VMD Tcl script that draws the C-alpha trace (Angstrom):
set ca {
  {-30.09 -238.46 8.94}
  {-28.49 -240.51 10.72}
  {-24.68 -239.62 12.37}
  {-23.52 -243.12 13.44}
  {-19.70 -242.90 13.59}
  {-18.99 -245.93 14.85}
  {-20.75 -247.86 11.40}
  {-18.47 -245.75 9.40}
  {-14.94 -246.39 11.41}
  {-16.43 -250.16 10.53}
  {-17.53 -249.56 6.97}
  {-14.03 -247.88 6.71}
  {-11.79 -250.64 8.12}
  {-13.77 -253.39 6.15}
  {-12.66 -251.25 2.85}
  {-9.48 -250.79 3.76}
  {-8.35 -254.25 4.10}
  {-9.97 -255.49 1.15}
  {-8.64 -253.42 -1.33}
  {-5.41 -251.56 -0.34}
  {-1.93 -253.07 -1.10}
  {-0.12 -253.76 2.33}
  {2.96 -252.74 0.97}
  {0.95 -249.11 0.76}
  {-1.61 -249.66 3.48}
  {-0.46 -247.13 5.97}
  {-0.65 -243.29 4.78}
  {-2.86 -240.97 4.33}
  {-2.97 -241.47 0.54}
  {-4.05 -245.13 0.64}
  {-6.80 -243.24 3.12}
  {-7.90 -241.37 0.66}
  {-7.98 -243.36 -1.86}
  {-10.81 -245.91 0.98}
  {-12.94 -242.83 1.19}
  {-13.50 -242.48 -2.47}
  {-14.25 -246.57 -3.12}
  {-16.43 -245.89 -0.08}
  {-18.53 -243.49 -1.05}
  {-17.96 -245.03 -4.67}
  {-21.77 -245.87 -4.85}
  {-23.11 -242.02 -3.61}
  {-21.27 -240.85 -6.41}
  {-25.06 -240.28 -8.38}
  {-26.09 -238.00 -5.35}
  {-23.24 -236.55 -4.46}
  {-19.97 -234.25 -6.86}
  {-16.58 -235.54 -5.42}
  {-14.02 -232.84 -4.77}
  {-10.90 -233.13 -3.33}
  {-8.43 -230.91 -1.86}
  {-11.15 -228.38 -1.78}
  {-9.44 -224.83 -1.40}
  {-11.33 -223.98 1.95}
  {-11.18 -221.43 4.32}
  {-7.47 -220.93 5.48}
  {-6.31 -224.78 4.06}
  {-7.46 -227.16 1.40}
  {-10.36 -229.80 2.80}
  {-9.14 -233.27 2.11}
  {-12.50 -234.43 0.33}
  {-16.28 -232.96 -0.02}
  {-19.11 -234.53 -0.85}
  {-21.76 -232.04 -2.48}
  {-24.72 -233.11 -3.36}
  {-26.22 -233.12 -7.02}
  {-29.42 -230.67 -7.50}
  {-31.59 -233.96 -7.67}
  {-30.21 -235.13 -4.00}
  {-30.87 -232.19 -2.22}
  {-32.19 -233.43 0.31}
  {-28.64 -235.28 1.16}
  {-26.21 -233.04 3.62}
  {-22.88 -232.05 2.19}
  {-19.70 -233.51 3.50}
  {-16.51 -232.18 4.27}
  {-13.99 -235.19 5.07}
  {-10.62 -234.90 6.50}
  {-8.37 -237.29 6.95}
  {-5.62 -237.93 9.61}
  {-3.41 -241.20 10.22}
  {-1.37 -241.85 13.11}
  {-3.12 -238.69 14.62}
  {-7.30 -238.57 16.09}
  {-10.58 -237.97 14.01}
  {-11.16 -235.95 16.54}
  {-8.33 -233.17 15.59}
  {-9.65 -233.55 12.09}
  {-12.79 -231.97 13.41}
  {-10.73 -229.07 14.92}
  {-9.14 -229.05 12.10}
  {-11.69 -228.53 9.26}
  {-13.32 -225.78 12.48}
  {-9.80 -223.86 13.09}
  {-9.72 -224.22 9.15}
  {-12.66 -222.89 8.57}
  {-13.26 -225.30 5.94}
  {-17.25 -225.00 5.69}
  {-16.24 -221.36 4.35}
  {-15.87 -222.96 0.97}
  {-19.85 -223.92 0.98}
  {-21.38 -220.46 1.09}
  {-23.48 -220.44 -1.38}
  {-24.79 -223.60 0.29}
  {-27.95 -224.02 2.00}
  {-28.68 -227.35 4.60}
  {-26.82 -229.32 6.48}
  {-23.70 -230.03 6.40}
  {-21.59 -232.99 7.43}
  {-18.18 -232.46 9.54}
  {-16.21 -235.80 9.18}
  {-12.78 -236.74 11.03}
  {-12.02 -240.24 9.82}
  {-8.38 -241.32 11.29}
  {-6.41 -244.52 10.88}
  {-4.65 -245.88 14.06}
  {-1.29 -247.75 12.66}
  {-0.35 -249.42 16.14}
  {-4.45 -250.60 16.37}
  {-4.86 -251.29 12.57}
  {-8.02 -249.51 13.11}
  {-9.95 -246.86 11.71}
  {-12.02 -243.93 14.57}
  {-14.18 -241.34 12.65}
  {-16.34 -238.95 14.08}
  {-19.61 -236.53 13.04}
  {-20.55 -233.36 13.67}
  {-23.76 -231.64 11.87}
  {-23.75 -227.93 10.75}
  {-26.23 -225.68 9.41}
  {-25.55 -223.23 6.48}
}
mol new
graphics top color blue
foreach p $ca { graphics top sphere $p radius 0.5 }
foreach p [lrange $ca 0 end-1] q [lrange $ca 1 end] { graphics top cylinder $p $q radius 0.2 }
display resetview
């Protein structure tokens, strides 16, 4: 399993530029739509859960592997706008979002994605944990 955060950030950049209106480009909801579109091809292997009650808050997006795809990792995704991907990972850990996956056994990717308004680029950080 590759955890290539730079490639993920570049892919999110490309999808964001192609799919989101310039009028609504700079907000977390637009970024959420981009992530949904970017991972649309993964729908055969994953169930997407938005705003999952988790730990001490709500995880922005959780991708749970379907029964036939148990070899794939679960993903907890936290989105930030004009903050930092590192801060998104810190929030996942501080608010214990992984507790929402207590019945799950396997690898979990913690994914923090930030959109920087000034540079108009995305940053990504990925950490792997085991449940």
